[in-house]
Each structure stands twice: as C-alpha cells, then as structure tokens.
TORZAKOL-596184 format. One record per residue (C-alpha): y, x, z negated; residue in three letters. Coordinates in pm, whole numbers, plus 32768, in hexadecimal, padded with zeros to 4 digits. Layout:
<torpas>
YXZAla...
</torpas>
This chain:
<torpas>
7EF57C157D63Met7FA57CC17EA0Leu7F487E1B7F20Ala806B7F067F50Val8078803B8029Asp816B81678020Ser820780EB814FGly82917F908088Phe82DF80647F5ALeu8395814E7FEDTyr848F807B80BAAla84EC7F927F7CLeu857E80D97F17Ala861E8176803BAsp8729808180B3Ala874081638225Ser85C780EC8241Asp85B87FEA8389Ala84C27F49828BTrp85777F398173His86597DBB8187Gly84C87D2781BFArg846B7DEE8098Ala858C7D4D7FB0Leu85157BFE805DAla84087C557FB5Gln84147CA07E63Arg83D97B2F7DD3His824A7B677E40Thr825F7C807D0DVal822C7B257C34Ala80A57B2C7CC6Glu80A07C667C79Gly80AE7DE87D57Trp7F6C7E6F7D1ELeu7F417FD87DD3Thr7E6980F77DBAThr7EC882797D21Trp7EBF83237E9APro7FE282177F10Val8090827B7DCFLeu806B83DA7E48Thr80AA83B47FA5Glu820282C67F66Ala825183AB7E30Gly823C84F27F4BHis832E840F8055Leu8403838C7F48Leu843685257EAALeu845E85B78022Arg856384D380BBArg863983E97F98Ile85D3850E7E73Gly854384EC7D21Ala860F83D17C63Glu854A82C97D54Pro840E83617CEBVal8459832D7B8CAla84B481D47BDDVal838081A17C56Leu82D782147B42Met837781587A5AAsp832E80157B24Asp81AB807B7AE6Val81D680E87967Gln827D7F867950Gln81367EAD7A0FGly821B7E697B40His81287F177C11Val7FC37F3D7B84Gln7EEB80417BD4Ile7D6A80027C4ATrp7C7E80F17C39Asn7B2F80EA7CD4Pro79EA80DC7C60Pro7925821E7C92Pro781681317D89Glu795280D37E77Ala79CD82397EADLeu78AC826F7F94Thr793E81A9807EArg7A5C827080C4Val79DE834A81A6Pro79478256828CVal7A9981BB827FLeu7B2B83008308Leu7A2B83568401Arg7A5781E9848CLys7BB781E484A5Tyr7BD783428520Ala7C7B82F8865DSer7D96828D8599Leu7DA083618475Pro7D2682C48383Met7DED83508222Asp7D36833280B3Leu7E5D82518061Ala7E03817E816AAsp7C8F81758117Ala7CA5812D7FB8Ser7D848007800ALeu7C707F6380D7Val7B9D7FBB7F92Leu7C957ED07EDCLeu7C787D937FEEAla7B247DDA7FB8Glu7B457DB87E34His7C177CC07E4DLeu7B757BDC7F31Gly7CC27BA67FECHis7D827C8D80F5Gly7EE67C3A8091Arg7FB27D7380A3Ile811B7DD480C8Leu812B7ED081B4Ser81FE7F8382A8Thr80DD800B837DAsp80AE7F03847AThr7FEA7FC28546Arg7EBE80438463Asp7ED17F0E8368Phe7EB07E4E84E9Gly7D907EFE8559Thr7CAB7F2583FATyr7BF47E398337His7B577DDB81F1Trp79FE7D9D81C3Lys79B17E49831FAsn7A527CE483C7Arg7B4A7C528309Lys7CC67C9E83A9Pro7DB07D0082BDPhe7EE17BF68275Lys802E7CBF8264Asn81527BF481BCIle82487CCA81E6Leu82137D03835DAla81EC7B7E8387Glu83657B5F8309Thr83FE7C3B8437Ala
</torpas>
C-alpha cells in the first residue's frame, strides 16, 4: 500500500497543475493500493471544489467507493500522537491531514507516499526518525 496525500489527488484531477504529468505517470501504482485518511480526503475535496468544481470531488468519491482509494481510520490510541506531531512540526506548520499521514506511515511500517508537498514530507519523520520516501517527487 502507498500513502496518498491531497496534493497528489488534486494533481490527478487538474490538467493545469504543475504536478499533473507526474501524478498521471504514477496511476499504475494504484495496483499496489492507495491508502489515505479522512482528513486528506477532506482537504483534497476542498481544493478540488474551490479550484475546479464539484464534479472532480464526485469522481474522487467514486474512486473511494470503487476501492481505488482506500481510507484508513487510526485507532483511538494512535490519536494521542496527533497533538505531539502538531507541536513538533509547528514551525512548518503541520496540519491535521499531514499528521494523519504520519500516523498512517507508522501503521504501514513504511513511509512510501505520493505527495506534491516535497518540503513537508522531506522534513517529517515517522516513528520520530524514519524519513518518508516520496515516490512522486522521485519522478521529477
């Protein structure tokens, strides 16, 4: 499974986005499984709606319904890490969607992610010391 961030989901839908070509080139990785969180989907939906309209949000949710994008819900005990992460990365700052992806990496046991956010996912660490491997950024 690969973690997917809102910027990647947005870039897939918006042909004018600078990351669109790289996002399309990673469509094949859906076979490995794309996994995300509700905060990421909420953020992606907000960006899509505000910038290009309601239909891309519906298409994204079709992808969720069809299982192309799966949603991970953290167990309640993992949520105790969220305020710790938000404080640790306050200088960036870290948002709830990004914190949820750090928890997801810890759950998966790896930091392989598709994200347009090279700065933040180049800074964040899961399990406090393990770096993310941003597959999308490597295709640049």
